[in-house]
C-alpha positions as CSV (number, residue, x, y, z in Angstrom):
1,X,0.0,0.0,0.0
2,X,3.0,2.3,0.4
3,X,3.5,2.7,-3.4
4,X,-0.2,3.3,-4.0
5,X,-1.7,6.8,-4.5
6,X,-4.2,8.1,-2.0
7,X,-7.2,7.3,-4.1
8,X,-6.1,3.7,-4.8
9,X,-5.3,3.2,-1.1
10,X,-8.7,4.6,0.0
11,X,-10.5,2.4,-2.6
12,X,-8.5,-0.7,-1.5
13,X,-9.3,-0.1,2.2
14,X,-13.0,0.5,1.3
15,X,-13.1,-2.8,-0.7
16,X,-11.6,-4.7,2.3
17,X,-14.1,-3.1,4.7
18,X,-17.0,-4.1,2.4
19,X,-15.7,-7.6,2.0
20,X,-15.3,-8.0,5.8
21,X,-18.8,-6.6,6.4
22,X,-20.3,-9.1,4.0
23,X,-18.8,-12.1,5.9
24,X,-21.1,-13.8,8.4
25,X,-20.1,-13.5,12.0
26,X,-20.4,-16.6,14.1
27,X,-22.0,-14.9,17.0
28,X,-24.9,-13.4,15.0
29,X,-28.4,-14.4,16.2
30,X,-30.5,-16.4,13.8
31,X,-32.9,-14.4,11.7
32,X,-36.3,-13.7,13.4
33,X,-39.6,-14.9,12.0
34,X,-41.2,-12.2,9.9
35,X,-44.8,-11.7,10.4
36,X,-47.3,-9.5,8.5
37,X,-50.8,-8.2,8.6
38,X,-52.3,-11.0,6.6
39,X,-55.4,-13.1,7.1
40,X,-53.2,-16.2,7.3
41,X,-51.4,-14.7,10.2
42,X,-54.7,-14.0,11.9
43,X,-55.6,-17.7,11.5
44,X,-52.2,-18.7,12.9
45,X,-52.7,-16.6,16.0
46,X,-56.2,-17.8,16.4
47,X,-55.0,-21.4,16.2
48,X,-52.4,-20.7,18.9
49,X,-54.8,-19.1,21.3
50,X,-57.4,-21.8,20.7
51,X,-54.8,-24.5,21.4
52,X,-53.7,-22.8,24.6
53,X,-57.3,-22.5,25.8
54,X,-57.9,-26.2,24.9
55,X,-55.0,-27.5,26.9
56,X,-55.5,-25.2,29.9
57,X,-56.6,-26.9,33.1
58,X,-59.1,-24.2,33.9
59,X,-61.4,-22.0,31.8
60,X,-59.7,-18.9,30.3
61,X,-60.3,-15.5,31.7
62,X,-63.3,-13.6,30.2
63,X,-61.0,-11.1,28.6
64,X,-59.2,-13.8,26.7
65,X,-62.5,-15.1,25.4
66,X,-63.6,-11.6,24.4
67,X,-60.3,-10.7,22.8
68,X,-60.1,-13.9,20.7
69,X,-63.7,-13.6,19.6
70,X,-63.2,-9.9,18.7
71,X,-59.9,-10.8,16.9
72,X,-61.6,-13.5,14.9
73,X,-64.5,-11.2,14.0
74,X,-62.2,-8.4,12.9
75,X,-60.0,-10.7,10.9
76,X,-63.1,-12.1,9.2
77,X,-64.2,-8.6,8.3
78,X,-60.8,-7.7,6.8
79,X,-59.6,-5.6,9.8
80,X,-56.5,-7.7,10.1
81,X,-54.4,-5.3,12.1
82,X,-57.0,-4.8,14.8
83,X,-57.7,-8.5,14.8
84,X,-54.0,-9.4,15.1
85,X,-53.6,-6.9,18.0
86,X,-56.5,-8.5,19.9
87,X,-55.3,-12.1,19.2
88,X,-51.8,-11.2,20.3
89,X,-53.1,-9.7,23.5
90,X,-55.1,-12.8,24.2
91,X,-52.1,-15.0,23.5
92,X,-49.9,-13.1,25.8
93,X,-52.5,-13.3,28.6
94,X,-52.7,-17.1,28.1
95,X,-48.9,-17.4,28.1
96,X,-48.6,-15.4,31.3
97,X,-51.4,-17.4,32.9
98,X,-49.6,-20.7,32.1
99,X,-46.4,-19.2,33.6
100,X,-48.1,-18.5,36.9
101,X,-49.5,-22.0,37.1
102,X,-53.0,-23.1,38.1
């Protein structure tokens, strides 16, 4: 690099930096699951809530029942974002409930 001009030296350093940046790092976390506001995702969430309710040892709280039914209704009517929000909230409530135990 000593014999190179300043422009060539800068370009070479930049190329090495880009090449190093493109290499995977062993400690990187695996990619996260990408979700979207689709009717299919609504159904996926509804299935998860329904399964948690099914395997629960006691009936779900009223709010979970209300949120899942509202989420289903909204998804059926094309209001996927609102439906997903309600279904996620119901799922979180069921998950916390199962963490606490019966």
